[in-house]
C-alpha positions, -999 to 999 in steps of 0.1 A, spaced: 196 413 -186 183 390 -159 203 383 -128 207 347 -118 202 339 -82 231 320 -67 221 285 -58 216 282 -21 232 250 -7 215 234 22 241 224 48 220 193 55 225 181 20 263 186 23 263 166 56 243 138 39 268 137 11 297 136 35 281 108 55 273 88 23 310 91 13 321 79 48 297 50 46 309 40 12 345 40 25 335 19 55 318 -6 32 349 -8 11 370 -14 42 347 -44 51 353 -58 17 391 -52 18 394 -69 52 376 -101 42 398 -132 37 386 -139 2 409 -144 -28 418 -113 -48 397 -123 -78 366 -125 -55 375 -92 -39 377 -77 -74 343 -92 -83 328 -76 -52 334 -42 -68 303 -36 -90 318 -6 -106 350 -23 -119 334 -56 -129 301 -49 -147 284 -24 -168 265 -7 -140 238 13 -157 206 -6 -148 190 -26 -120 192 -56 -143 230 -51 -145 231 -50 -107 211 -83 -105 234 -101 -129 264 -89 -109 248 -100 -76 241 -135 -90 277 -137 -103 291 -128 -69 269 -154 -52 278 -181 -77 315 -173 -74 315 -174 -36 296 -206 -35 321 -221 -59 350 -214 -36 332 -227 -4 350 -257 10 328 -283 28 340 -288 64 338 -324 75 334 -312 111 302 -293 101 289 -318 75 272 -351 80 263 -381 58 232 -363 45 245 -328 37 277 -308 31 281 -277 52 307 -249 51 317 -217 67 312 -186 46 343 -179 26 339 -142 30 331 -136 66 340 -170 80 306 -171 97 289 -205 103 253 -195 111 231 -207 139 233 -244 129 270 -248 126 279 -244 89 258 -233 59 242 -261 39 258 -261 4 248 -246 -18 214 -232 -8 221 -223 28 252 -203 18 232 -186 -9 206 -175 17 234 -162 39 251 -143 11 218 -126 0 200 -124 34 172 -145 21 147 -166 40 153 -149 73 191 -157 71 215 -131 86 232 -116 56 270 -119 52 284 -85 63 308 -86 33 281 -91 6 258 -67 25 285 -40 22 292 -47 -14 255 -50 -25 245 -18 -6 274 2 -20 266 -9 -55 229 0 -51 239 34 -37 262 40 -67 234 30 -90 210 54 -73 235 82 -76 241 76 -113 203 75 -119 199 109 -102 228 123 -123 211 110 -154 179 129 -145 197 163 -143 
């Protein structure tokens, strides 16, 4: 009969897991505190709204979030002009460096952090949390 060695747990691994859980809770707090309608807040939760098995699932969800947020953006006449409509971000209420995000492309850039735009902290939290969950599920599938 062969004796099994007890698995040694590295305290650094436990600390990393603890910090990852805290970071996930902090990201969820950012989402919970945003002034978006409840249906948008629900959509911001990747795990409850989409089949979250692949990176393609994640990309479909990310695009659905972006489209839904752009759809609820209300052009602000104080930020707009005769050539373009501009709006504050419906999630973080940010207006960017040139007051207001040009609709729809400027807001899209803000929501996704594209083209050197500063990413909306709410979508950043939601997208990063979803990616972390996807990575964790991938690791579990490999075991």
